[in-house]
N, C-alpha and C positions, 0 to 999 in steps of 0.2 A: 321146676316152670324153666320155661323158656329163656333165655337172657334177650334182654333189648338193645344190648350195647351194639352198635354196628359205628363203622366210619362215614363221617357226615357227607362226604364227598361224594361214596358209593350210594347212600342211600335219597339224595336229593334230585327227584328223578324229574325235575322239573329247569327249565332255565330261567333265570328269573326272568319277571314280567316287567315288560315295557311301565313310563311312569305315566307314559301319555298314548290316548290312542286305539286300547283296547280293555275290557273289562273280561276279566275272566273268572266264571264261575265253575266253582268245583263241588261234587256231591258223592260221598259215599253211602252205604244203607248194605243192606243185604235181606234178602229172601229168605224165609223160612217156610218149610212145606211142612202139612202134619196133616194126619189120614183126612181130616175135615175143614182146612184153613192153610190160604197161604199170606204172607203177612209180609207187607213191604217196609221194614222199618231199619232201623238202627240198635234197636236196645234189647236183649232176649230177655227180659221178663214181659214183656208184653203179653196181654191179656187176649187172645187170637178171637173169644166171645164178645169184647166188646164194643160198644155204639161209639160213634163219636161222641165226645166230652166236652161239653159248652163250659166257655170260663166261671159260668157262676155255679157250678157243679164240681169243681176241684176241689174233693178236699178230702182224695184219697193218693196215695203216691202211683203215678201213672206214668213211667217215665219214656216214652217212643219215641221215634221216628229218625228218618232218613237228615243228614245233616248236611247244608248248605252254605260253603264260604265264598267270600268275593275277592278278588284280590286285581290290582293293575292301576287305571284309571279310574280318578273320583268322579263319581258319578249320583246321582238322581232320575230314579225309573220306579218301573213295578215290574216286580216279580211272581209271576204265576205258574201253579199246579194243577195239571189238570189229572185226574184217574179218570181213565178210559172206562174200567168195566171193577168198582167197588164201591168206596166210602172212606173218608176220613175216619180212621180213630183219634189221632194227635193232632193238632198245630201249634206251633209256641216260636214264635210270638202271639199273639192275639192277630190274626191276617184281620187283615181290612175289608173283605167279604168274603162271604163261603158258601158257594152255593149249586145247588142242584145242577147240572146241565143236561139231564133228559129230557129228551123231548114231549115221554107223557111215564108214567107211574107203568111199573116199579122204578125208583131213581136208582139207579143203579150207574152216574156219572156224578163229578164232581169237580168243582173248578175253586182254588183258596188264592186268594190274591192279597200281597204285601206291597204296599206306597214304601218304598225308601224314600226316606228326605233329605240324607245326607251320609256322606263315609269319611271315617278318621281312622287314624290309625289307636291304637287302645293307650297307649302310654300317656295321651293326653289327658285321659279319661279312668278309674278306675272303677269295674264294675263288678268288682267280686263281691259286692254286696248284694248286687239283684240274685235274688233266689225264685225258684217256682217251688208248689206244693208238688208240683207233679213230676217231679227233678231232683234225685238226690244230688248231694254237694260235691260226690267224687266226680260224677258222670258231667256235672257242670264245666269241672276243674279239666277234665280231659278233654272234653268238646270246645274250650276255649284255648287250649293250649296253642292251635295255629296261628299264623301271623299273619291272621287276614283280619278284612277292615272291622270297625267297628260300627255297625252301621243302626242311625234314628230311622223311627218307622212314624207314620203321622198317628198313629195311636199315640206316641209320646214315650213307646220303649224303645229300649236298646240293647242290643242284642249284638254278638261276635255270628252267627249264624241263624239260618232259617232252618228249623224242624218240623218235621209232618210224619205221619206216620198211617199204615191206612190197610184196608181187608182187599183184597182180592176175589172176582169171581170171575173164572177162567172161561172165555166161550169156545176153549176146545180141548181136549186130553193132553195136546203138545203147544200148549199156550207159550208155555213157560222152558222150553229147550236151553238145555238139553233135560230136563227133567221131564218125565212122561207123569198123567197123573191116572193113577189107575184105581180099579174098584176097593185094593188092598192097600193104596199108600202111593207114596210116590216113590219114583226109580231112575236111575239114570237111564239115558237112550243107552242102548248097549251097544248104538255105535258111533256113541260118545268117545274123541281119543286125546280130549284135552286133562291137562294136570288134576290133581285132588289132592288134598290132606286129608288122611283119615286117622281118626281118631279111635282109639279101641279102649273098652274099660278092661281093667285086669283089678278086679276086686276093689281096692280104693283108690286105685291109680288109675290114671287116662295116659295111654300111648300114643303119639302119633309116628305117621308114615306118611312120606312125602315119595306119590305115586306120579311118575310125569308124565305116563301116556296109563291113562283108564284101562285101554284094551289091551295093557300087558303089565297086568300088578304086580311080576314078578324085577319091577324095577323101582318098586318101594324103595324108598331111603329112610330107613329106623332115625327118630329125633334125635336120641339120647346118645346113639353111636355118632352122628355127623355133627351134632350140637347145631341143627339147625337155625336160621331166621325166622320168625316167623314177617315180619316188616318187608325182610328183605325179600321173603317168597310174593308177595303183595306185589313189592315193586316191579317181580320180574310179570308180574301177573297183567297190572296196569299198563303194563307198557309205553312207559315214560309220562303218564297224560294228568299224576298226583303228585303230592308232595310227602315227602319221607314224616313231615309233622301229621297231615293226614293221616296216614296210614298206623303211625303208631297209634293214635287219638282210636281210630279204627278199632283195631288189637288190643288195644287196654280196656277198650270198651269188652269184647265179646272174652277173653282168657279166662278171667276167672268162670264164668259160668260154661268153660269147655271143658277146664281141666277139672271143674268142681265135680264134673258129668253129672249137672243139673238136666242134663236132657233125657228122653227118653230112651229107652234101646240101647243096646251095647255097642252101636259104631254110629261115629257121626261122620260125613261127609262134608267136606265144603271146597268149592270149586268157582271159577270165576262166569260171570254170568256174560252172556253176549250185547252188546249194544242192542240190535233188534231185539231181542224180549225185553231189554229193559225199558225201549221207548213203547212198546205194545203194550205195557202195563200201564206206565205214567209219562208225562211230557211235563220239561217246565220252559219257561222260557224268562228272558228279561229283557223288556224296554225301556232304555234308558232315555232320558229328555237332553241328547246330544247327541253327533254324530259319529261317535265311538263305536266300534267293533266289538261285538260279543263270543266269546269263546266258548266251548263246557266241554266239561272234563265229567263223566257220568260211570263212577265203578263201583260195581256191586257184584256180591259173593252170594252165592245160592248156600242153603244149608239146608241136607237132609240128615235125619237121625230115624235106625231101625234096629 
């Protein structure tokens, strides 16, 4: 298991946000590719065959979704997630509205909206007792670690994040670049030259390699030899757009699934997705009830097992 200890000064990749003038919206998640489904989310245990589960049917543990945090200027406003081609699997807290935006059947685009009525620092109110039947207590603890605002919603809910997950329907075989969707599954574009973390099964052990240029696999660095720090790698991939606390939460969410070898096949590829690909899948928007600026940081991983 990789150590997660590192220097805070090295890993805190965001200069402290000003108290006034700008609301910062940070989102992290992953897109997992299998032979028949593409899941845009945060939790590895997502059932890709699940349809959206309304609140009155949450009687089974189903933890899923990208995680969105808010910082900076205190605000009230409306946060909206649009799925351009696909449907929601899960949304938390319960959104103020969730509607189809398709002009006609079949319904293949959706919009979810959360009305945020206030923001505060967590130390003023304890939310550790707030639980959901669809999310484990361990995941809640991980996702509440970042020092983001505690949010008040018009539904009466309080939470430190907005959480959603969706199943996507690609419009073409290269809609998720650098991933290509083929008849026999998803593969990386042969012209892709970006970095990759490659995990290989060896009996009951999973070994990791960092490949700095996918077209030159001889550049792989073995994790056990170099004691690679995955959150630090994610920090580099995010290009200074995310907080170290968020990257820790991201890795803590996925590492057990990865090193337990719970994925299918013998090889798992993990790599950063370009922002154009992310924006082609979903879009997010925060409309604030003030003259504050809003800045967005979205960081997603692509995950292919084969």
